C-alpha positions in Angstrom: 103.0 -49.3 87.6 103.2 -45.6 87.0 104.8 -43.8 84.0 107.9 -46.0 83.1 108.2 -47.6 86.4 107.3 -51.1 84.9 109.5 -50.1 82.0 111.0 -52.5 79.2 113.8 -53.4 81.3 111.7 -54.8 84.1 109.2 -56.3 81.7 112.1 -58.1 79.9 113.6 -59.4 83.3 110.1 -60.8 84.3 109.4 -62.4 80.9 112.9 -63.9 80.8 111.9 -65.7 84.2 108.7 -67.3 82.5 106.2 -64.8 83.8 104.2 -62.3 82.1 106.1 -59.0 82.2 104.1 -55.9 81.9 105.0 -52.4 80.5 103.2 -49.2 81.3 101.7 -47.6 78.4 100.9 -44.3 80.1 102.6 -41.3 78.6 105.0 -43.5 76.7 105.5 -41.1 73.8 107.0 -38.4 75.9 108.9 -41.1 77.9 110.3 -42.0 74.3 111.3 -38.5 73.1 112.9 -37.5 76.6 115.1 -40.9 76.3 116.0 -39.7 72.9 116.9 -36.5 74.1 119.1 -38.0 76.7 121.0 -40.1 73.9 119.4 -43.4 74.7 120.8 -45.9 72.5 118.2 -48.6 73.2 115.4 -46.5 72.1 117.4 -45.6 69.0 117.8 -49.4 68.2 114.0 -49.9 68.7 113.1 -47.0 66.6 115.6 -48.4 63.7 113.6 -51.8 63.9 110.3 -50.0 63.6 108.3 -51.1 60.5 107.4 -47.5 59.3 110.7 -46.0 58.3 109.3 -42.6 57.2 108.0 -42.4 60.8 111.1 -43.4 62.8 113.3 -41.5 60.6 111.3 -38.3 61.2 111.3 -39.0 65.0 115.1 -39.8 65.2 115.8 -36.6 63.3 113.7 -34.3 65.8 114.4 -35.6 69.1 117.8 -37.7 69.3 120.6 -36.2 70.8 123.9 -38.2 70.5 125.6 -36.5 73.5 122.3 -36.0 75.5 120.8 -32.6 76.2 122.4 -30.1 78.4 121.2 -30.7 82.0 119.7 -27.2 82.5 117.7 -27.3 79.3 113.9 -28.3 79.3 112.9 -31.3 77.3 110.9 -30.7 74.2 107.5 -32.0 74.3 105.0 -34.2 72.3 101.9 -32.4 71.3 98.8 -32.5 73.7 96.3 -35.0 72.9 93.1 -33.7 71.5 90.0 -34.8 69.3 91.1 -35.5 66.8 94.9 -36.4 67.5 97.5 -34.4 65.4 99.3 -36.3 63.0 102.6 -36.0 64.9 101.1 -37.1 68.1 99.8 -40.3 66.3 103.0 -41.2 64.9 104.8 -40.7 68.1 102.2 -42.8 70.2 102.4 -45.7 67.6 106.5 -45.7 67.4 106.6 -45.3 71.3 104.3 -48.3 72.0 106.0 -50.4 69.6 109.6 -49.6 71.0 108.4 -50.3 74.8 107.0 -53.9 73.7 109.9 -54.4 71.1 112.5 -54.0 73.7 110.7 -55.9 76.5 110.4 -58.9 74.2 114.1 -59.1 73.2 114.7 -62.2 75.2 111.5 -63.8 74.2 108.7 -64.7 77.0 105.4 -63.0 77.2 105.0 -59.3 77.6 101.8 -57.4 78.3 101.0 -53.7 78.2 98.9 -51.9 80.8 96.8 -48.7 79.9 94.3 -46.7 81.9 90.8 -46.4 80.3 90.4 -43.0 81.9 93.1 -41.8 79.3 91.2 -42.6 76.3 92.4 -40.0 73.7 95.6 -41.7 73.0 94.4 -45.3 73.0 93.5 -46.4 69.5 97.2 -45.7 68.0 98.7 -46.7 71.4 97.1 -50.2 71.0 98.1 -50.5 67.3 101.8 -49.6 68.2 101.9 -52.3 70.9 100.3 -54.7 68.6 103.0 -54.0 65.8 105.5 -55.4 68.2 103.4 -58.4 68.8 102.3 -57.6 72.5 100.8 -60.7 74.2 98.3 -59.1 76.5 96.4 -55.8 77.1 95.6 -55.0 80.6 93.4 -52.1 81.4 91.5 -50.6 84.4 90.4 -47.2 85.7 87.1 -47.7 84.3 85.0 -50.0 82.3 86.6 -50.7 78.9 83.6 -52.1 77.1 85.0 -51.0 73.6 88.4 -52.3 73.8 88.2 -56.1 73.1 86.2 -55.4 69.9 88.7 -52.7 68.9 91.5 -55.3 69.4 89.6 -57.5 67.0 89.4 -54.8 64.5 93.0 -53.6 64.6 94.3 -57.4 64.3 92.4 -57.6 60.9 93.7 -54.1 59.8 90.1 -52.5 60.0 89.4 -49.0 60.8 88.0 -48.5 64.5 86.3 -45.8 66.4 86.4 -45.1 70.3 83.7 -42.8 72.0 85.1 -40.0 74.1 83.3 -38.7 77.1 82.8 -34.9 76.7 81.6 -32.9 79.8 78.7 -30.7 79.0 77.7 -32.6 75.7 74.1 -33.7 75.1 73.0 -37.3 74.5 72.7 -36.5 70.7 76.3 -35.3 70.4 78.9 -37.8 69.9 82.6 -37.3 70.2 85.0 -40.0 69.2 88.5 -40.9 68.2 88.9 -42.6 64.9 91.9 -44.7 63.5 92.7 -46.6 60.4 95.6 -49.1 60.4 95.5 -49.0 56.4 97.1 -45.4 56.6 100.2 -46.9 58.3 100.8 -50.7 57.4 98.4 -51.4 54.5 97.0 -55.2 54.4 98.9 -56.0 57.5 97.2 -58.5 59.8 98.3 -58.7 63.4 98.0 -61.1 66.3 95.1 -60.3 68.6 96.5 -60.0 72.1 94.6 -61.3 75.1 92.5 -58.8 76.9 92.6 -58.8 80.8 90.3 -56.3 82.6 91.5 -54.9 86.1 88.4 -54.7 88.1 87.4 -54.2 91.9 83.9 -55.7 91.9 81.7 -58.5 90.5 79.4 -56.1 89.1 82.0 -54.4 86.9 83.0 -57.9 85.7 79.4 -58.7 84.7 79.0 -55.5 83.0 81.9 -56.2 80.9 80.9 -59.9 80.2 77.6 -58.8 79.0 78.6 -55.7 77.1 82.0 -56.0 75.8 82.5 -55.6 72.0 84.8 -58.8 71.8 86.3 -61.5 74.0 87.6 -61.2 77.4 90.3 -63.6 78.3 90.4 -62.8 82.1 90.1 -60.6 85.0 92.8 -59.2 87.5 90.9 -58.4 90.8 92.6 -55.6 92.5 92.0 -54.8 96.0 92.1 -51.3 97.6 95.4 -52.2 99.4 97.2 -52.0 95.9 99.3 -49.2 95.0 98.8 -46.4 92.6 95.0 -45.6 91.6 92.3 -47.7 93.5 88.5 -47.8 92.6 86.6 -45.5 94.8 85.0 -46.8 98.0 81.6 -47.9 98.0 79.3 -45.7 100.1 78.5 -46.8 103.6 75.5 -45.6 105.6 76.2 -42.8 108.1 79.9 -42.8 107.1 81.1 -39.0 107.0 84.5 -39.3 105.6 85.9 -41.2 102.4 87.3 -44.6 103.6 87.4 -48.3 102.5 85.3 -50.8 104.2 84.3 -54.5 104.1 82.0 -53.6 101.2 84.9 -53.1 99.0 85.9 -56.8 99.1 85.2 -59.0 96.4 83.2 -62.4 97.0 85.4 -64.7 95.4 83.0 -67.7 95.8 80.4 -65.7 93.7 83.0 -64.4 91.3 84.3 -68.1 90.6 80.7 -68.5 89.1 81.3 -66.4 86.3 83.6 -69.2 84.9 86.5 -66.6 83.9 90.2 -67.0 84.7 91.2 -64.3 87.3 94.2 -63.3 89.2 94.3 -61.4 92.3 96.3 -58.2 93.1 97.1 -55.9 96.0 99.3 -57.2 98.8 100.4 -60.6 97.4 104.2 -60.1 97.3 104.3 -62.7 100.3 105.4 -66.1 100.8 102.8 -68.5 100.2 100.6 -65.7 98.8 100.5 -67.6 95.3 99.4 -70.8 96.8 96.5 -68.9 98.7 95.5 -67.2 95.7 95.2 -70.7 93.9 93.4 -72.2 96.6 91.0 -69.5 96.3 90.1 -70.3 92.7 92.7 -67.7 90.9 94.9 -68.6 88.1 97.7 -66.6 89.8 98.7 -63.2 91.2 99.6 -59.8 89.8 102.6 -58.2 91.7 103.6 -54.5 91.4 105.4 -52.7 94.5 107.8 -55.4 95.1 108.9 -55.2 91.4 108.6 -51.3 91.5 111.6 -51.0 93.7 113.8 -53.7 92.4 116.9 -52.9 90.5 115.4 -53.3 87.0 112.5 -50.9 87.4 112.5 -47.4 86.2 112.5 -45.6 89.4 115.8 -43.8 90.0 118.4 -45.5 92.1 118.6 -42.7 94.5 114.9 -42.8 95.2 115.1 -46.5 95.6 118.0 -46.2 98.0 116.0 -43.4 99.9 113.0 -45.8 100.2 115.1 -48.7 101.5 116.8 -46.7 104.1 113.8 -45.0 105.3 111.9 -48.4 105.7 115.1 -49.9 107.5 115.4 -46.8 110.1 111.6 -46.3 111.0 109.2 -47.8 108.4 107.5 -46.2 105.4 104.1 -44.3 105.9 101.8 -45.1 103.0 98.5 -43.5 103.0 95.5 -43.2 100.5 95.0 -39.7 99.4 91.4 -39.2 98.0 92.1 -35.8 96.4 95.6 -36.1 94.9 94.7 -37.5 91.6 93.0 -35.3 89.0 90.9 -38.5 88.0 89.1 -38.4 91.2 90.1 -41.8 92.0 91.7 -42.6 95.3 95.7 -42.9 94.9 98.4 -44.6 97.3 101.3 -42.4 98.2 104.4 -42.8 100.2 105.2 -40.1 102.5 108.7 -38.8 101.6 110.0 -37.8 105.1 113.4 -37.5 103.9 112.8 -34.3 102.2 112.4 -31.2 104.3 109.2 -29.7 103.3 109.7 -26.3 104.9 112.6 -25.6 102.3 111.1 -27.1 99.1 110.0 -24.6 96.5 106.2 -24.8 95.9 105.3 -26.4 92.5 103.7 -23.8 90.2 100.6 -25.4 88.6 101.5 -26.3 85.2 99.7 -28.6 82.9 102.0 -29.3 79.7 101.4 -33.0 79.4 97.6 -33.3 79.8 96.9 -37.0 80.2 94.5 -36.5 82.9 92.5 -33.6 81.3 89.0 -34.1 80.5 87.3 -32.8 77.4 84.5 -30.3 77.8 82.2 -27.9 75.9 82.6 -24.2 76.6 79.6 -21.7 76.6 80.1 -21.4 72.8 79.8 -25.2 72.3 83.5 -25.6 71.3 85.8 -28.4 72.6 88.3 -27.5 75.5 90.4 -29.6 77.8 90.8 -29.0 81.6 92.5 -30.5 84.5 91.9 -29.9 88.2 95.6 -29.9 88.7 96.2 -27.0 86.2 96.3 -23.4 86.9 93.4 -22.7 89.0 92.1 -19.5 87.2 92.4 -21.5 83.9 90.4 -24.4 85.2 87.7 -22.1 86.4 87.6 -20.0 83.3 86.8 -23.6 81.4 83.7 -24.1 83.6 85.6 -26.1 86.4 84.7 -25.7 90.1 87.1 -24.3 92.6 86.5 -27.1 95.2 87.6 -29.7 92.4 91.1 -28.2 92.3 91.7 -28.5 96.1 94.4 -31.0 97.1 95.0 -32.1 93.3 98.7 -33.0 92.3 100.1 -33.0 88.8 100.6 -36.9 88.8 101.9 -36.6 85.0 104.9 -34.4 85.8 105.8 -36.0 89.2 105.7 -39.6 88.1 108.1 -38.6 85.3 110.3 -37.2 87.8 110.2 -40.2 89.8 112.0 -42.1 86.9 114.5 -39.3 86.1 112.7 -37.7 83.4 111.4 -34.6 85.2 111.0 -31.6 83.3 113.4 -28.9 83.9 111.8 -25.4 84.8 113.0 -22.0 85.6 111.5 -21.6 88.9 111.3 -24.9 90.4 112.3 -28.8 90.0 109.4 -31.2 89.2 109.2 -33.3 92.4 109.0 -37.0 92.4 105.7 -38.7 93.5 106.2 -42.2 95.0 103.2 -44.9 95.3 103.2 -48.4 96.6 100.8 -50.9 98.1 99.9 -50.9 101.7 101.9 -53.9 102.5 105.7 -53.2 102.2 106.9 -56.0 104.4 108.5 -57.5 101.2 111.3 -55.0 101.4 112.8 -56.1 104.8 112.8 -59.8 103.6 114.1 -59.1 100.2 117.0 -56.6 101.3 118.1 -58.8 104.2 121.9 -58.8 104.3 122.1 -56.6 101.0 121.0 -53.1 99.9 119.0 -54.0 96.8 117.3 -56.8 95.0 116.5 -57.9 91.5 113.2 -58.9 89.6 114.4 -62.7 89.8 114.8 -62.2 93.5 111.1 -61.2 93.8 110.1 -64.2 91.7 112.2 -66.6 93.6 110.7 -65.1 97.0 107.1 -65.5 95.7 107.6 -69.1 94.1 109.7 -70.0 97.1 
């Protein structure tokens, strides 16, 4: 659910209702330090409970502003991820993931954390930080996370672990990786090993994970292409000239059941009787995103949620799949924001100062560089990128932070928000009947009926 859309407040509300609340782990260190710069006392409280005092005191001293930063001043940034990670960034990542899970678990219940396998550079300290807060489950998609189950085993035992990092232009003989040793932070500490749930879109990916994963998999979330955010790329159809989803992208659940693993269904399940339907199909339950994304407890700003609700009431929302917007190359669902007058909007200058979707590559001299097709076009081409790969790309990192009210302040433009949702938005009309907003508990009651 984007960057800080499914934040600790939302996950806490869901966990309190006896369901699995899930926080987003994407860009969480920049979320944490921006909250601190806004004077957020909840983040301060969580940091004061962080078990590694030397790290939390350093972070508080550097980033916390009791009265909040001046509105027109830019946020201070975390260092960009690299191979290896800078010590400061490693510490921020551990602390931020701890804080988000810690705050979500304050009322009890079960809390998971979601990561993208595609964003691999910060994964090891991120997992460790979440496990320090006793996270119950790790959910991961946007790739085939074969190594993660085994890494969870190693981190739970306090063992050093390693994660291979793909590098464009590297030969088969070249091995690039991140390495993490938990003994450097909390020596001789054993942690609970969270359940691992892989987010997939096909039986083939599930079978690959079952066969090659380095540790146990506790279940699968089968996410259809009607779900919001990133989708798996569509399978190729003979004679099809444009990118589009087809019947080939549907999972045969009868065949999937033969794998004998628990699974949850995702994508357009925020409907009455949808849970019963899923269980009848053999699922253990459902995953719901969009209905929670626009509830009162989510991280999306109230202004944006009100605009979405008003647009939906007046003429309906336009939700489409953009096959170019995401720098990852994966399809991405976008709500067309017709309430903004595009002719008067200041064009966004290509700035890549967060870098979560950059890929590592080798330059002509064999040295590591990092590039993103949404960064400055000349810079991207200078690093060996192709011009055609930059067309239509959007900076999801900065735009999604703007959606939750943490957008960067710049001299020449304001970072625009980017809204995503699943294709089925019918829940909004039903949940806002006779009122302008709804809560997470309303969503759960609606689904459980």
